[in-house]
C-alpha positions as CSV (number, residue, x, y, z in Angstrom):
1,X,-15.5,-82.9,43.5
2,X,-17.5,-79.6,42.3
3,X,-17.6,-78.5,39.0
4,X,-19.3,-76.6,36.4
5,X,-20.2,-75.7,32.6
6,X,-17.8,-72.8,31.5
7,X,-20.1,-72.8,28.4
8,X,-23.6,-72.4,29.9
9,X,-22.6,-71.3,33.7
10,X,-24.3,-74.7,35.4
11,X,-22.9,-75.4,38.7
12,X,-23.2,-78.8,40.0
13,X,-23.1,-80.7,43.5
14,X,-20.6,-81.6,45.0
15,X,-19.6,-84.9,44.9
16,X,-17.6,-87.3,47.3
17,X,-15.4,-89.8,46.2
18,X,-15.2,-93.6,47.7
19,X,-13.5,-97.0,47.5
20,X,-15.0,-99.5,45.8
21,X,-14.2,-103.3,45.7
22,X,-15.9,-104.6,42.2
23,X,-17.4,-103.3,38.9
24,X,-21.0,-104.9,38.4
25,X,-21.8,-104.9,34.9
26,X,-26.3,-104.9,34.5
27,X,-27.9,-105.7,31.1
28,X,-31.0,-106.9,29.8
29,X,-30.1,-110.7,29.0
30,X,-31.2,-112.6,26.3
31,X,-31.5,-116.7,25.3
32,X,-28.9,-118.5,24.1
33,X,-30.7,-121.5,22.9
34,X,-34.2,-122.3,21.4
35,X,-35.3,-123.3,25.0
36,X,-35.1,-120.2,26.5
37,X,-37.5,-118.4,24.3
38,X,-40.4,-118.3,25.6
39,X,-39.2,-118.6,29.4
40,X,-37.2,-115.1,28.3
41,X,-39.8,-113.2,27.2
42,X,-42.1,-114.0,29.5
43,X,-39.9,-112.6,32.1
44,X,-39.3,-109.9,30.1
45,X,-43.4,-108.7,29.6
46,X,-44.1,-110.0,33.1
47,X,-46.4,-107.1,34.3
48,X,-47.2,-105.8,30.9
49,X,-49.9,-105.4,29.2
50,X,-48.4,-107.1,25.9
51,X,-50.8,-109.2,24.5
52,X,-49.2,-113.2,23.9
53,X,-49.6,-113.2,20.2
54,X,-47.3,-110.2,19.6
55,X,-44.8,-112.2,22.4
56,X,-45.3,-115.3,20.1
57,X,-44.3,-112.8,17.1
58,X,-41.2,-111.8,18.7
59,X,-40.1,-115.3,19.6
60,X,-40.1,-115.9,15.8
61,X,-37.0,-113.3,15.6
62,X,-35.3,-115.5,17.9
63,X,-35.9,-118.9,16.4
64,X,-34.7,-117.4,13.0
65,X,-31.5,-117.2,14.7
66,X,-32.0,-120.7,16.2
67,X,-33.0,-119.0,19.5
68,X,-29.5,-117.6,20.7
69,X,-29.6,-113.7,21.4
70,X,-26.3,-112.7,20.4
71,X,-26.3,-110.2,23.5
72,X,-24.8,-112.1,26.1
73,X,-21.8,-113.1,24.2
74,X,-21.2,-109.5,23.3
75,X,-21.8,-108.5,26.8
76,X,-18.6,-111.3,27.5
77,X,-16.6,-109.4,24.8
78,X,-17.0,-106.1,26.7
79,X,-16.3,-107.6,30.4
80,X,-13.3,-109.2,28.5
81,X,-12.5,-105.8,27.0
82,X,-12.8,-103.8,30.4
83,X,-10.5,-106.4,32.0
84,X,-7.8,-105.5,30.1
85,X,-8.7,-102.1,30.2
86,X,-9.0,-101.6,34.0
87,X,-5.7,-104.1,34.5
88,X,-3.3,-101.7,32.3
89,X,-4.3,-98.5,33.2
90,X,-6.3,-99.1,36.5
91,X,-8.4,-99.3,39.1
92,X,-8.0,-102.9,39.3
93,X,-11.3,-103.8,40.0
94,X,-12.7,-107.6,39.5
95,X,-15.5,-107.4,37.1
96,X,-19.2,-109.5,37.9
97,X,-22.2,-109.6,35.3
98,X,-26.0,-109.7,36.2
99,X,-28.8,-109.7,34.2
100,X,-32.6,-108.6,34.2
101,X,-34.0,-111.1,31.9
102,X,-31.9,-114.2,31.9
103,X,-29.0,-116.1,33.3
104,X,-26.7,-114.6,34.8
105,X,-29.6,-113.4,36.9
106,X,-28.3,-110.2,38.9
107,X,-29.8,-111.2,42.1
108,X,-27.8,-114.4,41.7
109,X,-24.9,-111.8,40.8
110,X,-25.3,-110.1,44.1
111,X,-25.6,-113.5,46.5
112,X,-21.8,-114.7,44.2
113,X,-20.3,-111.1,45.1
114,X,-21.6,-111.4,48.8
115,X,-20.0,-114.6,48.9
116,X,-16.9,-113.5,47.6
117,X,-16.9,-110.4,50.1
118,X,-17.3,-107.4,48.5
119,X,-18.8,-104.8,50.1
120,X,-19.3,-102.0,47.9
121,X,-19.7,-101.9,43.9
122,X,-19.9,-99.9,40.8
123,X,-22.5,-100.7,38.3
124,X,-22.6,-100.1,34.8
125,X,-25.7,-100.9,32.7
126,X,-25.9,-100.9,29.2
127,X,-28.1,-98.1,28.5
128,X,-27.0,-95.1,27.1
129,X,-30.2,-93.0,27.9
130,X,-32.5,-91.9,30.4
131,X,-35.9,-93.3,30.7
132,X,-37.7,-95.9,33.2
133,X,-36.6,-98.8,31.4
134,X,-33.3,-97.8,30.2
135,X,-32.2,-96.4,33.9
136,X,-34.8,-96.0,36.8
137,X,-35.8,-99.5,36.5
138,X,-32.1,-100.8,36.9
139,X,-31.8,-99.5,40.1
140,X,-35.0,-100.9,40.8
141,X,-33.5,-104.6,40.1
142,X,-30.3,-103.6,42.0
143,X,-32.3,-102.9,45.2
144,X,-35.1,-105.5,44.8
145,X,-31.9,-107.9,44.5
146,X,-30.0,-106.3,47.1
147,X,-33.3,-106.8,49.5
148,X,-33.8,-110.1,48.4
149,X,-30.1,-111.2,49.3
150,X,-30.5,-110.1,53.0
151,X,-28.2,-108.3,55.5
152,X,-24.6,-108.2,54.0
153,X,-25.6,-107.6,50.6
154,X,-23.4,-105.6,48.4
155,X,-23.8,-101.8,48.4
156,X,-24.3,-100.6,44.4
157,X,-24.3,-97.4,43.2
158,X,-25.3,-97.2,39.4
159,X,-22.9,-94.8,36.9
160,X,-24.2,-92.2,35.3
161,X,-25.6,-92.1,32.1
162,X,-23.4,-90.8,29.2
163,X,-25.4,-89.6,26.1
164,X,-22.9,-87.1,25.1
165,X,-19.8,-88.5,26.6
166,X,-17.1,-88.4,24.0
167,X,-16.5,-91.4,24.3
168,X,-19.8,-92.5,23.6
169,X,-20.0,-90.1,20.8
170,X,-16.7,-90.5,19.2
171,X,-16.7,-94.5,18.9
172,X,-20.3,-93.7,17.5
173,X,-19.2,-91.6,15.2
174,X,-16.4,-93.5,13.8
175,X,-18.8,-96.8,13.1
176,X,-20.9,-94.2,11.0
177,X,-17.8,-93.1,9.0
178,X,-16.8,-97.1,8.8
179,X,-20.5,-97.2,7.0
180,X,-20.1,-94.7,5.1
181,X,-16.9,-95.5,3.6
182,X,-19.0,-98.9,2.2
183,X,-20.9,-96.4,0.1
184,X,-19.1,-95.4,-3.6
185,X,-17.5,-92.0,-3.2
186,X,-19.7,-90.3,-5.8
187,X,-22.5,-90.9,-3.8
188,X,-21.3,-90.4,-0.4
189,X,-22.6,-87.3,0.3
190,X,-26.4,-87.8,-0.6
191,X,-26.2,-90.6,1.7
192,X,-29.6,-90.6,3.9
193,X,-28.0,-90.9,7.5
194,X,-31.3,-92.4,9.5
195,X,-30.7,-93.1,13.4
196,X,-32.6,-95.5,15.4
197,X,-33.5,-96.1,18.5
198,X,-36.0,-98.3,20.2
199,X,-39.4,-96.9,20.2
200,X,-40.5,-96.7,23.7
201,X,-44.8,-95.8,25.3
202,X,-44.9,-91.7,24.8
203,X,-46.4,-92.2,28.5
204,X,-42.9,-93.2,29.1
205,X,-40.9,-90.5,27.1
206,X,-43.0,-87.8,28.3
207,X,-42.0,-88.2,32.0
208,X,-38.3,-88.8,30.8
209,X,-35.6,-86.9,29.0
210,X,-35.2,-90.0,26.4
211,X,-36.1,-88.3,23.6
212,X,-34.3,-85.2,24.2
213,X,-31.0,-86.9,25.0
214,X,-31.2,-89.4,22.0
215,X,-31.7,-85.8,19.7
216,X,-28.6,-84.4,21.2
217,X,-26.7,-87.3,21.0
218,X,-27.7,-87.5,17.3
219,X,-26.5,-84.1,16.7
220,X,-23.6,-84.3,18.0
221,X,-22.5,-87.5,16.5
222,X,-23.7,-85.6,13.1
223,X,-21.4,-82.6,13.8
224,X,-18.6,-84.7,14.2
225,X,-18.8,-86.1,10.8
226,X,-19.4,-83.1,9.5
227,X,-22.7,-83.2,8.5
228,X,-26.6,-82.1,9.3
229,X,-28.5,-83.7,11.7
230,X,-29.7,-87.3,10.2
231,X,-33.3,-88.4,11.2
232,X,-34.0,-90.1,14.1
233,X,-36.6,-93.0,13.9
234,X,-37.6,-95.6,16.0
235,X,-37.7,-99.6,16.0
236,X,-38.9,-102.6,18.0
237,X,-42.1,-101.5,19.6
238,X,-44.1,-104.0,21.4
239,X,-47.2,-102.6,22.9
240,X,-50.7,-103.0,21.7
241,X,-51.9,-101.5,18.6
242,X,-53.7,-98.9,20.6
243,X,-51.7,-97.4,22.7
244,X,-49.3,-94.7,21.5
245,X,-45.5,-95.4,20.9
246,X,-42.7,-92.9,19.8
247,X,-42.5,-92.8,15.8
248,X,-41.9,-93.1,13.1
249,X,-40.8,-97.0,12.6
250,X,-37.9,-97.4,11.0
251,X,-39.8,-99.5,7.9
252,X,-42.7,-96.6,8.4
253,X,-39.6,-93.9,7.2
254,X,-38.2,-96.4,4.6
255,X,-41.4,-96.2,2.7
256,X,-41.9,-92.9,2.8
257,X,-38.7,-92.2,1.5
258,X,-38.9,-94.6,-1.7
259,X,-42.5,-92.6,-1.8
260,X,-40.4,-89.4,-2.1
261,X,-38.0,-90.6,-4.9
262,X,-34.3,-90.0,-5.2
263,X,-33.3,-92.0,-2.1
264,X,-30.2,-94.3,-3.8
265,X,-28.2,-95.1,-0.4
266,X,-28.9,-95.2,3.4
267,X,-27.1,-95.7,6.3
268,X,-28.9,-96.8,9.6
269,X,-26.9,-95.8,12.8
270,X,-28.8,-98.0,15.6
271,X,-27.1,-95.0,18.2
272,X,-29.9,-96.5,20.6
273,X,-28.8,-99.4,21.1
274,X,-24.7,-100.2,22.3
275,X,-24.6,-104.0,20.8
276,X,-25.6,-105.6,17.8
277,X,-28.4,-107.7,19.9
278,X,-31.5,-109.6,18.2
279,X,-33.4,-106.6,17.9
280,X,-30.7,-104.7,15.6
281,X,-30.0,-108.2,13.7
282,X,-33.6,-108.8,12.9
283,X,-35.3,-105.4,13.1
284,X,-32.7,-103.7,10.8
285,X,-30.6,-106.4,9.3
286,X,-33.4,-108.4,8.5
287,X,-37.0,-106.7,7.8
288,X,-35.1,-103.2,6.9
289,X,-32.7,-104.6,4.4
290,X,-35.3,-106.3,3.0
291,X,-37.1,-103.7,2.5
292,X,-34.6,-101.3,1.1
293,X,-33.7,-104.5,-1.4
294,X,-37.6,-104.7,-2.1
295,X,-37.3,-100.7,-3.1
296,X,-33.6,-101.2,-4.8
297,X,-32.0,-99.2,-2.0
298,X,-29.1,-99.9,-1.5
299,X,-29.1,-100.4,2.7
300,X,-25.5,-100.0,5.0
301,X,-26.0,-100.6,8.7
302,X,-23.5,-99.1,10.9
303,X,-22.0,-101.0,13.9
304,X,-23.2,-100.4,17.8
305,X,-20.2,-98.8,19.6
306,X,-19.6,-102.9,21.3
307,X,-16.4,-102.7,22.4
308,X,-14.9,-99.6,20.4
309,X,-11.9,-98.6,22.4
310,X,-13.1,-95.2,23.1
311,X,-16.5,-96.8,24.4
312,X,-14.3,-99.0,26.6
313,X,-12.0,-96.1,27.8
314,X,-15.1,-94.2,28.6
315,X,-16.2,-96.8,30.8
316,X,-13.2,-96.3,32.8
317,X,-13.8,-92.5,32.9
318,X,-17.1,-93.1,34.4
319,X,-15.4,-95.2,37.1
320,X,-12.9,-92.6,37.9
321,X,-15.3,-90.1,38.4
322,X,-16.6,-91.7,41.3
323,X,-13.3,-92.9,42.7
324,X,-10.9,-90.3,42.1
325,X,-13.1,-87.2,41.6
326,X,-12.0,-87.6,37.7
327,X,-13.2,-84.5,35.5
328,X,-16.7,-85.3,34.5
329,X,-16.6,-85.1,30.6
330,X,-19.2,-83.9,28.1
331,X,-20.0,-82.2,24.8
332,X,-22.1,-80.0,23.8
333,X,-23.8,-76.9,26.1
334,X,-26.0,-79.5,28.4
335,X,-23.1,-80.7,30.4
336,X,-23.5,-84.5,31.9
337,X,-26.4,-86.0,33.2
338,X,-25.9,-86.0,37.2
339,X,-25.0,-89.7,39.1
340,X,-28.6,-89.3,41.1
341,X,-31.9,-89.4,39.8
342,X,-34.6,-87.4,41.5
343,X,-37.1,-89.4,43.4
344,X,-39.9,-88.8,41.1
345,X,-37.5,-89.1,37.4
346,X,-38.5,-91.3,35.1
347,X,-41.3,-93.2,36.7
348,X,-42.9,-96.4,36.2
349,X,-45.4,-95.4,33.5
350,X,-48.0,-98.4,34.9
351,X,-47.8,-97.7,38.2
352,X,-46.5,-94.5,38.5
353,X,-44.5,-95.2,41.9
354,X,-40.9,-94.0,41.7
355,X,-38.1,-95.5,44.0
356,X,-35.6,-92.9,45.2
357,X,-31.9,-94.2,44.0
358,X,-30.2,-92.6,46.8
359,X,-29.2,-95.4,48.8
360,X,-29.0,-95.6,52.5
361,X,-25.7,-94.5,53.5
362,X,-25.1,-91.2,51.3
363,X,-23.1,-91.0,49.0
364,X,-23.0,-86.8,48.4
365,X,-20.4,-85.0,50.5
């Protein structure tokens, strides 16, 4: 299907639609009990320059919630919603689920799919923005799992990112609108709107569209709400202190707002996260909330998109782009991201080794 952006005149490559046997949900993974926490974090941090004492600090965040991350239950809820969506509206694809760092592990899932006779599947990853850890690393995970599965492994094609898809933007705007409704009406117009996303090393952000896509999403959501753009800040950094990461941190920003005076209400919208998992619950609902209580600031945290109907419907649309040549929808002036990344896109900042995401059998018409 060949299409273009009427506002910019930008033309896009023609893609060939294909038949698929299944949908594969790929996510980060999380522990489900206290005994899982350290093995899970060791999986997450393997090969990364993160001090063990920092890992143990993060472990305490999980212990605060009895060692159980909500992310797996939220993926189960998303899968249940998608099963209804696809059964009702099509295409009727079975849904599989594999994680990067905890069970069900992606490699185990691919072997299960192989036994079930799945030959080709689309993959939806729970990350809206392009970066090494948010996009390319998932492609590498797929490649590694398929290699380990061996001959007859299903061919997996990752769906595109969707930071400016109207389903994502509309769902996030609805979540913020609900949060604003919890502010007294006479103070609503003066609310400070703050968007948050996971901080990443500057070395990663400088070789990816992560920040520009986040900034675009924040502008689009704010516009839909009829507000000036909220401030984008970051959270959950995990690297050594000497390594520069994206700033400002959410708690540092709250301290700055308090020092400036005049702030009564803050709405935090975790736009960089698709579900209310551990980093949202601890970094925002615990640390940021306690800080605001200390300063006498009313903090309301907007929900993530989760299983919002617009978001679930968006995933179906992404599938139809690849199966039926459906319209590739976006809002704003930049058009939707492409299905494929360049071989040198979003490189691993630790090694700068890249992996072309084009499969052996070309998907391009």
